[in-house]
N, C-alpha and C positions, 0 to 999 in steps of 0.2 A: 918893512913897512907894517904897521899895526893894522889889525882888522878894521878898526874904525876909519883909518885913512883909506883902506881899500874900498870900504863901503861908500865913503864919500866920493871916491873916484868913479865907482860904478854908477852911483846916482847922478853924478855930474854928466857922465857919458850919456845916460838915458835922457837927460834934459836936452843935451846937444842934439842927439839923434831924433828927438821928438819934433824938432823944427825942420829937419831935413825932409826932402821929398819922399813920398811913400814908395816902398819897394814891393814888388810882387814876389811870389815864391821863386826860388832860384834852383837851378840844377847843380849848383856848386857845393851843396852840402855833402860832406864826405859820407860814404856808405857806413863807416864805423860809427857814425853819430846816430843815424836813424833811417838810413836808406831812403831819405827824402819823403818820409811819411809823417813824422811828428816834429818837423822843424818849421819855425815861423819867426817873423820879426817879434821882438819883445814888445808887449803892450805896456807893461809897467813893472817897476821894481820898487820895493819898500823895505826899510829896515825892520827887523823883528828882534826884540829883546825878550828872551825867555823870562817868564814870570818868576820862576824859581831860581833865577840867576844863571850864570853861565855865559859863554861867549855870544855876542850878538850875531845874528844871521841876516841873510837877505832873502826876501820872497820875490820870485820872478814869475811873471804871468805872460802867457801867449794865448792865441786862440785855441790851443790844445789843452790848456789847463794851468795849474799853479803848482809850484814846487819850491822847496827851500834849498837855497844854494849854499853848499858848504863854504866855510871861510877860506879854505885852501884850494878851491876848485880852479883848475887850470883854464885859461882862456885861449881861444884860437882867433886868428885874424878873419874878420868879415870881408867879404868880397864887394861890399857896397858901403854906403855911409850909415848903415843902421846896425843896431845890435840884434842878434838872432839867438834863439835857444832851441835846442832839440831835447825833447822829453820822452820818457818811457812811462806808460801807465801799467801799474801792477794789477793783478786780479783783485786786490783789495780796493782799488780805486786811487791809491796814493800815486803821486808822480815823482819821478827822479829826473834831475837834469843830467843829460848825457854829454852835451857839448854846449858851450857858450861862446858866441862870436862877438868880437868887439872891433869896430873900425880901425884900420891901420893908423898908427901914430897917436893913439889915445892911451 
């Protein structure tokens, strides 16, 4: 599957989850993702096409911040009907995605 197709799937999933009922923080986030400290439902996702060329990327946002999702980033199964993301903030202020959760069957 091409990255553009993957990005379309991710954006479609976000649209579907946006209409689902809100979820609160869960204790099901794996410790290897962030030890339940920097995980939250996804607030938004948007495509990012680098100005100088190169592969398009996806920007993901949660209440903890904003990060660029690598095109080959593996996804895990969400335990509810929403997308979730765990991020790590570096001393520089930049954020990295550690784990991305997508609802089952999507």
